C-alpha positions in Angstrom: 4.9 78.7 121.6 3.0 80.7 124.2 4.2 79.8 127.7 1.5 78.5 130.0 2.0 79.9 133.6 -0.1 77.0 135.0 2.1 74.4 133.2 5.3 76.2 134.4 4.0 76.2 138.0 3.1 72.5 137.8 6.6 71.6 136.3 8.3 73.6 139.1 6.2 71.8 141.7 7.1 68.4 140.2 10.8 69.3 140.1 10.7 70.6 143.7 9.0 67.4 144.9 11.5 65.1 143.2 14.4 67.1 144.5 13.0 67.1 148.0 12.7 63.3 147.9 16.3 62.9 146.7 17.6 65.4 149.2 15.8 63.6 152.0 17.2 60.3 150.9 20.8 61.7 150.7 20.4 63.4 154.1 19.4 60.1 155.7 22.2 58.2 154.0 24.9 60.8 154.6 24.1 62.6 157.9 27.3 64.7 157.7 26.3 66.1 154.3 25.2 69.7 154.3 22.3 70.3 151.9 20.6 73.6 151.1 17.1 73.3 149.8 16.3 76.2 147.6 12.7 76.7 146.4 12.8 78.3 143.0 9.0 78.1 142.7 8.7 81.3 144.8 11.2 83.0 142.6 9.5 82.0 139.3 6.2 83.0 140.7 7.5 86.4 141.8 9.1 86.9 138.3 5.9 86.1 136.5 3.7 88.0 138.9 5.9 91.1 138.9 7.7 91.1 135.6 8.2 94.9 135.5 10.0 94.9 138.9 12.6 92.4 137.5 12.9 94.2 134.2 11.2 91.6 132.0 9.2 92.7 129.0 7.7 89.3 128.4 7.2 86.3 130.6 4.6 84.4 128.5 6.6 83.9 125.3 10.2 83.0 124.6 12.3 85.5 122.7 13.1 83.0 120.0 9.4 82.2 119.6 8.1 85.8 119.3 7.3 86.5 115.6 7.3 90.2 116.4 10.9 90.1 117.6 13.2 90.6 114.7 16.5 91.1 116.5 17.1 87.8 118.3 20.7 88.5 119.3 22.0 88.2 122.8 22.2 92.0 123.1 18.8 92.6 121.4 15.5 93.3 123.0 15.0 89.6 123.7 17.5 89.8 126.5 14.7 91.5 128.5 12.4 88.5 128.1 12.3 85.9 130.9 12.8 82.9 128.5 14.8 82.4 125.3 12.4 79.5 124.4 9.8 77.5 126.3 12.4 75.8 128.4 15.5 78.1 128.9 15.8 81.2 130.9 17.6 84.3 129.5 20.8 85.6 131.1 18.7 88.0 133.1 16.7 85.0 134.5 19.8 83.1 135.3 21.3 86.1 137.1 18.2 86.2 139.4 18.6 82.5 140.0 22.3 83.0 140.9 21.3 85.7 143.4 18.8 83.4 145.1 21.4 80.6 145.4 24.0 83.0 146.7 21.6 84.4 149.3 20.7 80.9 150.4 24.3 79.9 150.9 25.3 83.1 152.5 22.3 83.6 154.7 20.5 86.9 155.6 22.2 89.5 157.8 20.8 92.3 159.8 22.3 95.7 160.3 20.9 98.7 162.2 21.8 102.3 161.1 21.2 105.4 163.1 18.9 108.0 161.5 18.0 111.5 162.6 14.5 110.4 163.7 15.3 106.9 164.9 17.1 104.1 163.2 16.9 101.9 160.1 16.7 98.1 160.2 18.3 96.6 157.1 18.3 92.9 156.0 20.4 91.8 153.0 20.9 88.5 151.1 17.2 87.7 151.1 15.8 85.1 148.8 13.8 86.7 146.1 10.2 85.6 146.1 10.1 84.4 149.7 7.7 85.8 152.3 9.5 87.2 155.4 8.2 88.3 158.8 10.1 90.8 160.9 9.3 90.5 164.6 10.2 92.7 167.5 10.5 92.1 171.2 11.5 94.1 174.3 12.5 91.0 176.3 13.3 88.2 173.8 10.4 86.2 175.3 7.4 87.7 173.7 7.5 88.6 170.0 5.1 90.7 167.9 4.9 91.3 164.2 6.7 94.4 163.0 6.4 93.9 159.3 5.7 91.2 156.7 6.8 91.3 153.0 7.5 89.3 149.9 11.2 89.9 148.9 11.3 91.4 145.4 14.9 92.4 145.9 17.8 90.8 147.9 17.5 93.6 150.5 14.8 95.1 152.7 14.9 98.1 155.0 12.5 100.0 157.2 12.9 103.1 159.3 11.9 102.8 163.0 11.1 105.9 164.9 13.0 106.6 168.2 11.4 105.4 171.4 12.6 105.1 175.0 12.3 101.3 175.0 15.0 99.0 173.8 13.9 96.6 171.1 15.2 93.4 169.5 14.4 92.3 166.0 14.4 88.9 164.2 13.7 87.8 160.7 11.6 84.7 160.1 11.1 82.9 156.7 8.8 79.8 156.8 10.1 76.9 154.8 7.9 76.3 151.8 8.3 73.1 149.9 
């Protein structure tokens, strides 16, 4: 069965909407309960849009449903597909999901490393598929856009040339549900 990206997106939106409703109800009923809302739609969209980056050879067809694929073992070429069948991710897909969940639980962190021509701003534990905005400020009152990117990895870094002005950085990720 050929996987329909439009159908997959719609299913993900439906699941996210249902989970968001239940999470809101739980949060209202149990105010001390800590809930993390993780949007896997952005991850799936990034995996389908950029399959090569994630190492997928196919995102439109499950490994078990591909008539051209003769070796359907777990170690065969099907392990590089996004799906085993029309409903189940491969181990590679589940690994990416685990990274997203871990990043959401741990939270992003910033480090700054000195370089010969300036310094390097490094963020880790980013959620794959999310759009981030890095802003800079000289006084913590007025912020301006430094960079914007869609996280295709759990980390991002950028070299910043030396200047005589001190600068602060922050990372923003709008909630998308």
